[in-house]
N, C-alpha and C positions, 0 to 999 in steps of 0.2 A: 551596034544595033542588033546584028545577028546573035551576039553573045547574050544580050539581054533577053531576046526571044527564046533562045535555047534554055535559059535558066528559069523562065516564067512557068513552064509546065510543071516541074517538080514542086515549086513553091506553092502553086495553086492547089496541087494535090495535098500538100501539107496543110494548107488552110482548111480544106474540106475535112481532112481527118481530125484536125483539132476541133472543128465545129461539131462533127458528129460525136466525138468523145465528150465534149461539154454537154451536148444535148442528152446523151445517155446518162451522164452523171446527174444532170438536173432532173431527169425523169426518175432516176432511182431515188434521189432525195425527196422528190414529190411523193412517190409512193410510200417511202418510209415515214414522211411527215404525216401523210393521211392515216397510215396504220397507227402511228403514235397517238394522233388525235383521237382515233376511234377507241383505242384501248385506254387512253387516259380518261376520256369522257365516260367510257363504260365503267372504269374503276371508281371514278368519282360518284357516278350515279349509283353504283352498287353499294359503296360505303354509306351514301346518304340514305338509301332505301333500308340498308341493314340497321343503321342507327334509328331511323324513324320507326321501323317495325318493332325493334326492341323496346323503344320508349312507349309506343302505343300499347304494345302487348303488356308491358309491365304496369302501365297506368290502369289498363282495364282490369288486370288481375288484382291490383291494389284496391280498386273500387269494389269489385265483387267480394274480395276477402273481407272488406270492412263490413259488408252486409252479413256475411256468415259469422264474423266475430260478434256482431251486435246480437244475433240470435243466441249464440252461446252465452254471452254475458246475461241476456235476459233470462235464459234457462237457469243459470246459476242463481239469479236473484229470486226466481220462483222457488227454487229448492231451499234457499236460505230462509225465505219468508215462511214456507211450509214447515220447516224444522222449528222456526221460532213459534209458530202457532201450536205445534205439537207439544212444545215444552211449557206452554202457559198453564198455570194452575186454574182449573175450572171444574164445575160440577157437570161432567159430561152427560150422565143419564138425564138429568133435568133439562139441560140445554137441548139435547137431541130430541127429547120428548116435546119440548116447547116448539121446536122448529118443524119436525117431520112426523110427530106422533099422529097427526090426523090423516096421514096418507094411507091409502089402501095397500094391501100386500101387492108386491110386484115392483117393477121399475118405477122410480119416482122421477117426475119431470118438474123441476123448479128452476126459476119462477115461472110465472104464466107467460103466455105469448106477449101480452101487453107489456109486462116488465122487460121482456127480451128486447122489444122495440126501443125501450129507453136505455139500452146499452148495458143491461145486466147479463148474467151468464145463465147457462142451462145446466142443471144438476141431474145426473142419471145415476141411479143406484140399483144394485141387484136386490132381490127379495130378501126379507129377513129369514132366519134370525140373525141379529147382529150382536157380537160381543162388545165389551166396552172398548177394546182396541179398535175395532172397525168403526164404532160410533165416534171415537176421538178423531180418527183419521178423516171421516166424512165432515165433521164440524170444522177441523183445521183446514182441509182442502177447500171447503166452501168459503171460509173467510179469506184464505190466501188468494183464490181466483177472483173473489169479490173485489179485492184491492188491486190486483195486477192484470186480471184477464182482459177487461175492456181496453186497457192501455196497449197490450201487445197484439190483440186480434185486429187492431186498426192497421197494423203492418203485416201481420202474418195470418195464416189461414185458421189455425186451431191451437189452443193451449189446453193441455189436459194432464190429469194426475190419475194414477191407477194403483190399486192395492191388490197384489197378486192373490193373497189368500182368500179374499172375499169377492173379488171381481167388481168392486165399485169403480165407476168411471165418472169423473167430474170434468166437464169440458165447456168451451165457449163456442158458439156457432154464429156469432155476430157477423164475421167476415165470410160466411158460407154462402154468399151470393143469394141471400134470401131464402135458402132452403132450410127448413126446420127438421130436426131429427124426430122420427116417429118410433113408437115401440117396435114396429116390424123391422126396423133397421138394426135390432139387437139380437144377438144370439142368446140362448139360455144362460142365465147368470149375469146378464146386463152388459156383455162385451159387444162393442160396436163392430159392424162389418167394415166400417171405413177407417179403422185404426191403421197405424203404420204397418207395412207388410212385415216387419220384424216379428218373429214368433215370440211367444211368452218365454220360452227357454232362452232365446237370444237376448231378450230384454233383461233377463236376470243377470246375464254375463256382462252386459255393456255398462259403461260408466262414462257419461258425457261423450257418446259416440254418435256418428252420423249414419243413418240407414241408407238403403239404396233408393233410387228414384222410383216413384210410383204415381199412378194417375187416380185422383179422387173420382170415384164413379158418380158422385152426386153432381159435382160442378164441372166435371171433365177438365180438370186443370192439373198440371204436373206439380208434384209435391216432393219435399224432402222432410225427413223426420230426424231430430236430434233429441236424445234422451239421456237421463242421468238417474242413478239409483238413489234411494232415500234409505238411510239407516237410522234406527232408533235403538239406543242401548246396545250397539254392536250387532243388531239384527237387521237384515235387509227386508223392509216391510212394503216398499212401493217404489214407483219410479215416476218422474215427471218428464213430459215431452212437449215439443213444439213442432207442429206441421208448418213448413215454410214453403210458400208458393214460389216457383222458379220460372213461371211462364214468361215473364219479362226478360229474364236472363237468356232463356232459350230463343227468344225472338230476336235478340241482337246478334246478327251474324256478320253484317258488313261494318267496316270501320269508316266512318265519314272523314276521319283525319287522314286516311290512306286509300284513295280511290283505287278500285281494282282488287283490293284484298278481301278476304273473308276469314271467318274464325271456325275452329272446331273445338269441342270439349271432349276429353277422354277421362274416364274414371280410373281408379287404381287397379281395376281388373282388366285393363285393355279393352274396355267396352266404350262404344261411341255413343255419347249422349246428345251431341249437337253436330249437325252437318247440314249446310243450306240446301244440298241437292238430295239428301237422304232422309228428309223429315218423316215421310210416310213409313219407310222401313223402320226407322227408330221408334215411331209410335206403335207400329205393329209388334215390335219386339219388347214392348213394355218400357220404353225409355232407355234401353241399354242394349245396343246392337254390338255383338262381338265382331271385332275387325277381321278375325281369321275366317268368319263365315262369308265375307264379301269377296275374298280372293282378288282384292285390288292391290297391285304392286305398290302404287303410290301410297295408299293408306298403310300398308305394311311397312314401307320405308319410313313414313312419318312416325309410326309407333316406335320403331327402333331408334330414330333420332331423338324423339322426346325423352326416351329413357336415359340417353347419354347427355342431353343438353342441360345446362345450368340456367336457372331462372335469372332473368335480367341481362343475359349476355346478348351480343349482337346476333342478328339472324344468320342462319347458315343455309347453304344451298342443298336441296335434296339430291340424292344420288342420280336421278335422271336429268338433273339440270333444269327442271321446269319451274320450280318454285323456291322462293326464299322462305325460311321457316324460323319462327321465334316461339319460345315456350316460357310460360310462367305457371305457377301453381296457386290454386285457390286454397286459402286456409280453411279449416273445418273439414269438409269431406275429402280434401286432398286431391281434387281434380286437376288435370293438366289442361291449361288454356293455350291453344295453338293458333297462331296467326300465319296465314299463307299469302304470299304476294307473287304474281306471275313474273318469271324471269324475262319473258319476251318483252315486257314493257320497258325493262332496263335496256335491253339490246336495241329496241326500236329507237329509244332516245339517243343512244350513242351513234347509231347508224345514220340518223338524220344529220347530226353535226359533222360526221366524217364525210358525207356526200357533199355537203356545202363546202367543206375545206378542199376536197378533190376538184370540184369544178373551178374554184378560184385558182388553184395551183396550175391546172391545165391551160387556162387562159393566159396566165403569166408565162408559161413555158413557150407558147406559140410566139408571143411578142418578143421573148428573149432570143429565140432562134433567128428571127428576122434581123434583129439588131446585131447579133453576133456575125451573121453572114456579111453584112456590110463592113463592119469594123475589121474583120480578119482580112478581107480583100484589100482594104485601103492601108491598114497599119502593119500587116505582116507579109503578105504575099509579094507586093511590089518592092518594099525595101530589101527583102531577102534575095530577090532576083538580082538587084544591083550589087549586093554584097558578094554573091556567088561569082558574078562575072569578074569583079575586082580580084577575088582570090585566085582565079585561074590565071590572070595576068601575072600575079606575083609568082605562081608556080612556073610560068614560062620564062622567068628571069627578069621581068620588067619591074620597075619601081611601083610601089603601091600608090595608085592614083585613085583615091576615094574621097570625093567631095563631101563636105558636111551638109547634112540636110537642114541644119538649123533647129532641129527638134530635140527636146530632152526626153528621149524614149529609149527602150531597150535596144532597138536596132542601131540607133546613133551611138549608144554607149559601147555596143559590140564593135562597131567600126572604129571608134576611138581606141578601144583595147587592141585591135589588130595593128593600128599605127604605132601604138606604144610597144607592141611585141616586136615589131621590126627593129626598133631602136635598141630594145633590150637584148636581142639575140647577138648583136654586134659586141656588146659588153660581156656577154656570158662566157665566151671563149677565153678572154683574158682572166676572168675570175676563176675559171676552172684550173687554169695553169697555176695560179697562186695557191689555190686550195690543195692541190696535189702536194706541193712542198710542205704545207702545214700538217697534212696527214702523216707524212713520213716522220716528221718531228714528234707527233703525238704517239706513234707506235713505239718509238725509241724510249720515250718517257714512261709509257705503260710497262714495258719490260723491266725498267729499273724499279718501279714501284712493286711489281710482283716479286722481284728478288728480295726487297726489303720486308714484304709481308711474310715471305717464307721464313726469314730469319726470326721474325717476331713469333710466328706459330711454333717454331722449334723451341723457343725460350718458354712459351706458355706450356707446352707439353712437358718440359722438364720440371716446371713449377708444379703442375698437377701431379706428376709422379712423386715429387718430394712430399706433397701434402696428402698423398694417397686419395686423390680425387679423380673420379672417372667421368668422362663426358659421353653423352649418348644423344642420338637423334632418331626420331621415329616419324616416318612419312605416313600420314594418316590415309592418303589416297591410295598409295600402293601397298601399304603394310610393311614396307622395308625398314629394317632396324639397323642402324650403324653405331658401332662402339669404337672408342679409342683404345689404345693398347692397355691403359690402366684398368678399364672396365673388365677386360678378359682376366687380368690377374685378380681383381677384386672378387669375381664370381667363381674363382677356382679352376679356370681353364688352363690347360698346360701350354697351349700355344695361341698365338694371335691369328685370327681368321680375317679374310677381307670383309665379312659381315656376319651377323648372327641371325639365325631364324627366330622369329617371334616365339614359336613353340618351344625352342630350346631355352629361351629366357624364361618363359612361363613355367617350365619344369623346375627351374631353380628356386622359384618363390615357395616359401613355406605354405603347406596346404591351409593352415589356419588363417594365414594373412592374405591369401589370394582374393577372397571376396572384397576386402576393402580396397586392394590395389585395382581390381577389376572395376569397382564402382568409381574410383577416381579417374581411370582411363576413359570410362564411358562418359562421365561428366565433361571431361576435356574434349573428347571427340564430338560430343553433341553441342559444344559451344557454351556449356553452362559455367565453366571456369576459365579464366585467362592464365592464371599461374597458381601454383600451390606446392605445399610441402607434405611429404608422406613418409612415415617410418614403417618398415616391415623387415621380416627376417628372410634369409635365403639359406639354402642347404647346399653345401659343397658335395662333390661326389663321394668323399669319405664320410659323410654324415655330419660334418662340422656345421654348427649353426652360427651365422654371422648376422649382425644387425646393420641395416642400411638406412641411411637418411637420404631421401631423393627429393630434389627440387626440379620442377618442370615449368616451362614457359611455352604457351600455345601461340603459334603464328597462323594468320588467316589469309585466305585467298582474296582476290579482288571482289568475289561475290559474297564475301562475309563468312564463308564456311571455313572450319579449321583445316589447315593444310599440313602442318607438322608440329611436333612437340619436341623441344630441345631442352636438355637439362643436365644436371650433374648428380653423381652419387657419391656419398661420403660414408666410409666404414666407421660406425660408431660403436662397435662391439666392446671396445675397452671401456668406453664411457658407461655403457649399460651395465657391464660387470662391476664397475666401481660403485654405481648407484645401488646395485643389488647388495653389495657388501655393506654399504652404509645402512640400507634398510634392515639388513640382517642384524647389524650391530645395534640398531635402535630398538629392535623387537625381540632380541634373544639375549639370554644371559651369557656374559663373556666367559664364565668359568665352565659351565656345563653344556653350553650350546642350546639349552632348552628355551622355549618361549618365556619371555619375561612378563611382568604384570600387565602391560598394555596389550600384548598379544593374547595372554590368557583371557583377559576381559573380552576381546573380540571373538575368540573361539567359543566362549560361553554364549555370547549373543547368537552366534551362528547355530550352535547346538540347540538353543532355545527356539529359534525360528524353525529349524527342521523338526523338532519335537512337536511344536504346535501344529505344523502341517500334517504330521503323521500320527498325531495323538499318542505320542510316546513320551516317557519320562526322560529326564537328563539328571545324571548324578554328578555331584561335585565333591571330591575328596580333598580334605585339608590334612596334609601329612607333616608332622614335626618329628625330628630325630631326638629321641630321649637322651638327655645329658650330653648333648653335642657341645655345649659351651665348656663343660669340664674337659672334654677331649681337646677342644681347640686351644684352651688356655694351657693345658699341661704338655701337649705334644707340639704345639705351634700351629701357625696358620697354614703352613705348607701341607702338613699331614691332614689338617682339617679340610683343606680344599680337595685333597685326594680322596678323602672319605666321602665328600659330597659327590664327586664324580662317580665313584663306584656305586654309591647309593642310587644315583639317577639311572645308572645302567640296570641295576636290579629292578627298579620300578618299571623301566621301559619294557623289560622282558615279561612283565605280568599283564601287559595291556594288549588290547586289540589294535588293529591298524587304524580304526576310526577314532580311537581314544587320543587324548592330548595330555602330555605330561609337561608341566611348566614349573619354574622356580620363582617364588615371590621374592626371595632374598634370605640370606642366612641359611638356616637349615629347614626352611619352610617350602614345601612343594605342594602343588595343586594338580589334581588329576580330573579331567573332564570325561565323563562317560555318556555319550549320546546314544540314542536309539535303544532305550531300555524298555523292554516289554513289561517287566515286573521289578519291584524293589529288590527281590532276591538276586537278580542279576548283578546289582551293585555289590551285594554282600559277598558273592562269589569272588569278585575281584579283590575285595578287602582281605578275604581269607588267603588268597594267593600272595598278596603283598606281605602279610604277616609271616607266611611260611617262607617267603624268599629271604627274610631277614634273620632266619634262624641260624644259618652258617655264619661264623665270624668273618670279619673283614681283615685282610692282610695289608698292613701299612708298614712298609720297611720291615723292621724286625719285630713289629708288634702284631699280635692277634687280638682284635677288639670285637667284642660283642655289642652290637648297636641294634636297638629296637625302635620301632616307630609307634607314635600315637596318632590315631586317624579319626577324623570327624567326617561324617557323611550328611550332605543336604541334598534333597531331591527337588527338581523343578517339575511341576509347578507347586507341589505341596508345601515346600519350605521357603519359597520366595519367587518373585516374578522379575527380578533384575539380577544382573551378574554380581553387583556389590552385595546384595542381600544374601545370595547363595553362598558367596565366599565368607561373608561375615557369620552366617549361621553354621557353616561347616567348621569355621574357626572356633565358634562357641562349643560345638560338639566335640572338637578335638581337645579343648581344655577340660571338658567333662571326662574324656577318656584318660587324660593325664591324672585327673583327680581320682580315678578308679585304680590307679597303680601303674599306668603306662603299659606299653606293649599290648594294646588292645584298641578296639574301635568303638565308636558310639554314634548312633544316628541322632540327628537333631530333633528336638521336641520343644514345644513352646514354653515349657516350664523350666528350661535350663538356665535362664537368667532373667533378670528384671529389665533387660535392655528395652524390650518392646514397650513396657509401661513407662519407662523413663523417656523413651522417644516420644510417646504420646503426650507426656507432660511438657516436654520441651516444645512440641508443636503447638500446643494450646497457649503456652506462655509466649511463644514467638508471635502468634497471631495477635495476642494482646499487646506485645511490644511494638508492633507496627502501628497500632491504634493509639498507644500512649507515649509514643516518641521515646522509646528506651534505647534505640540504636544510636551509635555515635560513629563518626569517621575520624580515623587517625591517619597521619601522613608520614610515610617513610621516604627519606630523601634518596634521589638518584644522583650519582656523581660521575663526572668524566674521569677516566682512569689516568689520562695524561697529566692532568693538573689537579685532580680531585675537586673541581669546581662544581657547585650545585647547579644542576641543569633541569631538574624536575623532581617529581615525587609521585608515589603510588598511594591512592586512597584505599585504606583498608577498613572494613566495617568491624565494629565491636559492639557487644551487647551488654548493657548495664542492667542485669537482671536483679530486680528488687530482692534483697535477702540472699542473693547468690553471687554478688560481686560481678566482675567483668568476665564474660564468657568468650572463649576463643572461637573464631570462625570455624576451626576444624571440628568443633562440636555441634554447631547448629546449622552451618551451611549445607552439609549433606542431608540433614533432615528437611531443610527448606527445599532443596532440589527434589527430594523424593515426594514431598507433600504438596508440591506446586506453589510454594510461597516465594521461590527465588525470583520470580518475575516482579512481584511487588517490591522485594528488597532491592533489586537492580534499579527499578524506577526511583525508589527513594535515594539510592546512592547517586544517581545522575543529578537529581534536583539538589541534593545537599551539597555536592561538590561544586555545582554552579553557584549556589548561594554563598558558599564560603569564599570562592574566588571573587565574587562581587564585593563581599565584606572586606577582604584584604585590599582590593583596589580602592574602595571608598575610604579606607584608613590611611591611604597614601603609600601603601607598599606596592612593590612591583612583583606580582605573582610569577611563579614558574609554571610550566605546563603540568597539569595533574592527570595522571593515568587512572582510569577506572576499569574494573573488571565487570563484564556483562555476562549474563547467563547465555549459554550456548544457543538455546532456542530462540533468543531474541534476534540473533543475527540472521535468522531465516524469515523474520516477519517484515513485510514490506513497509510498515509504518515507522520502522526504527529511524531512518535518516530524517524524516520529517519531525519526529519526536525530539531528536537531539537538536536539530537546527532551531526548532521552536523554543527550546530551553535557552539556548545561547542568545536568541533574540530577546526573550523575556528578561534575561539578566544582563543584557548589553555586553556580551563577552565576545572577543575575537575567537575564531574557530580553532586557532592553533594553541589555545590555552587548555583545551580538553583533548586528551588522548584516550584511545580505546584499546583494551586488551581482551583477547578471546583465547580460549584453549583450543588445542588441536581437534578435540571432539566436535567443536562447532563447525569445522570445515567438512565434516563427514555427514552432517545431518541432511541437508538438502543442497547439494553442490550448486545447482543453478541459482536458487534463491539467495544463498549466501554470497555467491560471486556477484550477483546483481546489486545486493545491498552494499557490499564492500566497495564496488566500483562507484556507486552513488556517494558513499561517504568520502572516498578519496576525492571525487570531483568537488565536493563541498569544502574540502581542505582538512579533513580529520587525518591524524596520524594513527596507524593501526599496527598493533604488535601481537605476535603469537606468544601466549604465556605457557610456561611449563613445557617448553619444547623438549622432545626426546622421550616423553613418557607416553605418547600416543602411538597409534598404529597407522602405517601408510602415509605419514605426514609428509615425507620427502617427495612422494609421488604427487602430492597435491600442492606442495608449497609454491612451485613456480607458476601455478595456474591462478593464484589469487593475488590481488593488489595489496601487498603488505609493505611495511616500513621497517619494523623492528622484530628481532628474534630474541626471546628471553629463555636462557638456559635454566632448567629446573634446578632447585636448590639441592635436590638429592645428589646430582652429579657434582656440584660444587663441594658438598659436604665430604664426598669420598676422596677429594683431592688431598686432604690432610689426614685421612684415616688409612684406607687401603691403597689409594692411588690407582685403583683399577680403572677409573673413568677418565684418566688424564687424556688418553688418546681419543676417546669419544668427544670430550669437551673441545679438544683441538680441532677435530673434524667438524664439529658443529659450527665453530667460529669460522672455519674456512668456507663451509657451505654458505653461511650467512653473507660473508663478504663477496663470494662469487655471485650470489644473487642480488647484490647491491643493497643488503639489509644491514642496519645497525644491530650489533649484538650486545645484549644486556645480560649480566650474570646476577642471579638472585642468591640470597643467603650467604654472602661473603662475611666470614666471621674472624679470620685471622690473617696475618701478614703473608704466610706461605701461599694461601689461596690468592691473595692479591698479586703477589709477585708472579705466580703462574699465569694469571689472566693478563698481566701486563706483557709478559714475554710472548704470549700468543695473540697480542694485538686486539684484545677484547675492548669494546668501545666504552660501555657504561657498566656500572655495578650498583648494587644496593644491598644492605645487610647491617647487622649489628656492629661490624667493624667501623662503620661510618656513623650510624645512628639507629636506635630502635624507632619504631613508629611513634610519632609525637602527636599530642592533641593540638587543636588549631592555635591556641595561644602560644604554645612552645614553638610551633613551626613558624608563627608570625615573627617571633624573636630571631629565628634562624634567617628568615627572609631579610629582616632589618640588618642583621650582622653581615649577611652576604652582600647586601647593597652597599653597606659602609666599606666593606673590603674592596669591592670593585671601584668605588669612588676614590679610595686611598691609593 
């Protein structure tokens, strides 16, 4: 019992502390709830009021704007009717005399007062004399207002017309509240005192404009005037106007739909037209009170807010927080209509709801405190006192004697847990003994695994060294950079350090490549990339440039931020050098090392682009060595090649650094001269070349005099494309040879009839497309391992009436230059599909047909859909149609071409690069595009059996194609020597006259039938 009493005091204190904490928490929640209710109700009331103010304001503005628009429309109708009356043919002197001839001199008042009471109008005119124009105007205006005046004055105050030159005024006074106009009310000349306050000069300048507010002195009512000019035969002769009463508008200041609100009206000059508390001041100011004269901060703030507010938006609070404000504009005079609502009404509504909520919450709090006091004493304080007494007995060494209360509450569960704890502690010592033995065994096993991992790491290090692969690790948080031993050797360090500073690694990066490396690192450290590959150059201390391919993987912390980047570096310098050698072989002449035809073409395009930017000319020289064939045949090809080498050196010494010297083939050279200010600059270079060939050439024991014949073409004068410039320079060169050689000739249009022939071919070709003169022939493709038929290439031929069959080499370049190639390509696609369907319907099994498409078509997004629609139309499988494109197509629009090729590959089309090796930079693009086949140009195959110069290049192209996973096709195979060479180098497919010339559809159908019979046998 004493133990229980001793434990009761702290448990009761605990109960009191719990009760007060709960009370404080409930009080805080009550206050927060009340504040939330207040602000929530205030926000709802504010949004409701804002929306209501905006709707009421916008509706009021729309109603008043409709009234202003009605006045403007009526004024336009008065103007149109008056113009119509002016244009009517009539005998004006006679009609005027009939109507007004009996009037005495002076202002005329028509009709009589009796007629006025019947709804007619009042006519006021200035004294005579009147010319015919004035009389015509008076008659027309009288007729016009006779038709329209009574109709409009029922709604408006006055409708009148005025002629400036003579001062006539024609007006209606029916709505003038019974007041008739008297002669004394007019100034000399018949002009009324009560006209619109706009001056005559202002009226001449206005056209359908609204005047300012003014008060009619006769009827003491507020008016607005809208006027428009009248022109007859281009001369402004008068104006029409309507006086519009606005008393009712100014009288409506309160909004019955929004109790407590009121309205203001401001004109475009920041003048107050309407204010419910300032009516007398506005009236004294002539209906327009300037806001700045009042020195009222609220009105000044309202003026600033209305300038910024948009019509129809929700209301906004004024800077002083007193009012909600909405703005709309009246059409016509352009007034701003402002609606104000006191903010204190919104706050009062919210405060009332919050007070009710607070009272209910306080009452609930008092009741809760009383209930808590009783529950804590009964359910917490007394059971805890018993539990504390039992705990002390256990501490004194006695057994735990804690009877069950029989209740399922927290205290009973705590007592049960203490009884379970006593039993558990007895078992814990035995468990700890067994666990100690297990830990000793785990430590031994871990040491064994660490030893095995060390052996594996050593093996991986040896493998990385053998493959010349370096491993690196970058700690993003600390900036620490760790390298393995191979990385130090790869970056040209003489010794291996424990770590490398980031700045030291940064200094090794080539300055031109650092921006892209920095961009990749930033993307990785910002979490924008997870892994990636990057190629860049580094500089060794001795200046050696090495190419590095780096792959990095980003690791992240638990918070999702990048923690470290780990990766490998591979030295790819040798691969880059090999690629450069292959590119050089593809773009340079093997004998002289000069740019070949493809690179010459590219350099001309570059020079043309630079010349167009700088408005300078570009010169193209076509140089041919005179009688070179005779020297080559008599002295042999060896000395002939040596002569070409020496000639290329002499030509190079005559040129500037920006000029380009290239060899087309044989003894033909091309010189590109960019940045020419004058044509004479090119002539100076030509003269230097002719002088350089004056000394004889020394070839072995021979002294040979060799002279050049030179043709000159200038861009843009002689051509707008590289092909045209070379062709025209070639034409000029032949003219130089015709003049006796060893001279030069500039191109002129009369040198050949080629231009006229080209035009004839173009016109005939357009007709050929319309009259179906084109035909397709099919050249077989064979597999070199067994010479089996595996496909065919569709080639276009032109059956020109009276001209026989025309080769594509003659008309395709013209079609490309004249923009006809797209139509021809479309015809080829459809004709090839039609022929495939015809063979299938005839019971034959067609082979895939390859078609050549225009380079520009591969950059057009509609190409995949166009091809797929054709196959669907002719019910053909997609693998029956193959596509061939030239290297130049890859250079047009890389992104668009890649997207189209990817889509075509997805649809199932097989794609080949045609004439490979004749383009520029093809190797650098080849691996970026989805391709299947690589076709070697026939010029390389032809040289295999003549000079043999291109054997190594053909072998390299086959190897490149196989490395990239492409099938290699040789074009133009014509003899067994070429065939054997291609077989030895593992070329896949071939086509050419050795197997078959191009065949017409019937002949190729027989080949298909024979091939099917052979396979069946």
